[in-house]
C-alpha positions as CSV (number, residue, x, y, z in Angstrom):
1,M,128.6,118.1,113.8
2,V,126.7,118.5,110.8
3,A,128.0,116.8,107.5
4,P,125.7,117.8,104.4
5,Q,126.0,115.4,101.5
6,S,125.5,116.9,98.0
7,T,122.7,115.5,95.5
8,S,125.6,116.0,93.3
9,Y,129.0,118.1,93.0
10,W,128.9,120.9,95.1
11,M,130.7,122.1,92.6
12,E,128.0,122.2,89.6
13,D,126.5,124.1,91.2
14,G,127.5,125.9,94.5
15,D,125.5,128.9,94.1
16,R,122.1,126.7,94.9
17,F,123.6,124.6,97.2
18,A,125.0,127.4,99.0
19,P,122.0,128.5,100.7
20,M,120.6,125.2,100.5
21,I,123.5,124.5,103.5
22,R,123.0,127.7,105.2
23,E,119.2,126.4,105.5
24,I,120.7,123.4,107.1
25,I,122.8,124.7,110.0
26,D,119.6,127.1,111.0
27,E,117.0,124.7,110.7
28,V,120.4,122.6,113.3
29,S,120.6,126.3,115.2
30,R,116.9,126.2,116.2
31,R,116.3,122.8,116.8
32,H,119.7,122.2,119.1
33,P,121.3,124.8,121.7
34,V,124.2,126.0,119.3
35,D,126.4,128.7,119.7
36,R,126.5,130.7,117.1
37,T,129.4,132.3,117.3
38,R,131.2,128.6,116.7
39,V,130.4,127.4,113.6
40,Y,132.8,126.0,111.6
41,V,133.4,124.8,108.0
42,A,135.4,122.5,106.7
43,G,135.3,119.8,103.7
44,C,137.8,117.7,101.4
45,S,137.7,118.0,97.9
46,N,134.5,118.7,96.4
47,G,133.7,120.1,99.9
48,G,137.0,121.7,100.2
49,Y,135.6,124.0,97.6
50,M,132.3,124.4,99.4
51,S,133.8,125.6,102.1
52,M,135.3,128.6,100.5
53,K,132.6,129.0,98.4
54,M,130.9,129.5,101.8
55,T,132.8,131.9,103.3
56,T,132.2,133.8,100.2
57,V,128.3,133.6,100.2
58,Y,127.9,133.8,103.8
59,P,131.3,136.3,104.8
60,R,129.9,136.6,108.8
61,L,128.4,132.7,109.2
62,F,132.1,130.8,110.1
63,A,133.8,131.6,112.8
64,A,136.8,129.1,110.6
65,S,137.3,127.9,107.6
66,V,139.6,124.6,106.9
67,P,139.4,123.4,102.9
68,I,141.2,120.6,102.9
69,C,142.3,119.4,98.7
70,G,140.3,122.5,97.9
71,V,138.7,123.6,94.2
72,V,139.0,126.4,93.5
73,E,140.2,126.5,90.0
74,S,137.9,128.1,87.4
75,L,135.2,127.9,90.6
76,I,136.0,131.0,92.5
77,P,137.4,133.8,91.1
78,D,140.6,135.6,92.5
79,A,137.9,138.8,93.5
80,E,135.8,136.6,96.2
81,L,139.3,134.2,97.5
82,A,140.6,137.9,98.2
83,R,137.3,138.7,99.9
84,I,136.9,135.7,102.1
85,T,137.6,137.1,105.6
86,T,137.0,134.1,107.8
87,P,140.6,132.4,108.9
88,T,141.5,130.2,106.6
89,W,143.6,127.1,107.0
90,L,144.7,125.4,104.0
91,V,145.5,122.1,104.1
92,A,146.9,119.3,100.6
93,S,149.7,117.4,99.0
94,L,151.6,118.2,97.3
95,D,151.8,115.1,95.1
96,D,147.5,115.2,94.6
97,D,147.5,113.9,91.7
98,T,143.3,114.8,91.3
99,V,143.5,118.4,92.4
100,D,146.7,120.3,91.3
101,P,147.4,121.2,95.0
102,Q,149.2,124.5,92.9
103,A,146.1,125.4,90.6
104,N,144.3,125.3,94.2
105,T,145.5,125.6,97.8
106,V,148.7,126.8,96.7
107,H,146.9,129.8,94.5
108,A,144.3,130.0,97.2
109,H,146.4,130.6,100.2
110,E,148.2,133.2,98.1
111,V,144.8,135.2,97.7
112,I,142.7,134.4,100.7
113,P,144.5,137.1,102.8
114,R,145.9,136.4,105.7
115,S,145.4,132.5,105.5
116,L,147.2,129.4,106.9
117,A,148.5,126.9,104.7
118,T,149.7,123.0,105.6
119,L,151.6,121.7,102.3
120,Y,152.7,118.4,103.3
121,D,154.6,116.5,100.5
122,H,152.8,113.4,100.2
123,V,150.7,111.2,102.6
124,V,152.3,109.4,104.7
125,W,150.7,107.8,108.1
126,D,151.4,104.7,109.9
127,G,154.4,103.7,107.9
128,H,151.8,103.7,105.1
129,Q,152.4,106.2,101.5
130,F,148.1,106.9,100.4
131,P,147.0,108.6,97.8
132,G,148.3,112.5,97.9
133,H,144.9,113.2,97.4
134,W,144.3,111.6,100.7
135,S,145.4,115.2,102.7
136,W,142.2,114.6,104.6
137,I,144.1,112.1,106.5
138,Y,146.3,114.4,108.5
139,V,143.1,116.6,109.5
140,A,141.0,114.0,110.7
141,R,144.4,113.1,113.1
142,N,145.0,117.2,114.3
143,A,148.4,117.1,112.8
144,P,148.4,120.4,111.0
145,A,150.5,122.6,113.1
146,I,151.8,126.1,113.0
147,G,154.0,127.5,115.8
148,G,152.6,124.1,118.2
149,V,149.4,124.9,117.5
150,H,147.4,122.0,115.5
151,I,144.3,122.5,113.6
152,W,141.5,122.1,116.1
153,Q,143.2,124.2,118.6
154,W,143.4,126.2,116.0
155,M,140.1,126.7,115.4
156,A,138.4,126.2,118.5
157,R,140.3,129.1,119.7
158,H,138.2,131.4,116.9
159,S,134.9,132.9,117.3
160,Q,132.2,135.2,115.4
161,R,131.7,138.5,116.7
């Protein structure tokens, strides 16, 4: 697992950061035994934006993508979203007051072909309600499921050929 950190916000300059992230992936792959058919991208909020951005810039690099409460509004044009071919599962909470889920996650799901989406009403775990923006809690715990398949198993079923 590689978790690149941004020197600012990925959203400030996704076009500049995308090649830097690609180079990190390439460098790790050169130094370690990486199955290049099983490279996945996931991120939360700003990182959710970058997850989608990476699949628009490098459509054949990732086996699957999991943007969590990602931002697309005014950053990734619909035409680019519509060309995403990477299997994509979007996750957000409808009470997110940091990133508008309707304008971002719901909209991206409507535009990205064959995408999946899990939308929660609230982020509640172990009886505690968290801020709506914290929907990554569900993904970290492999909670999102569709048809009995949980998100991490769904990712593992995908490989880039």
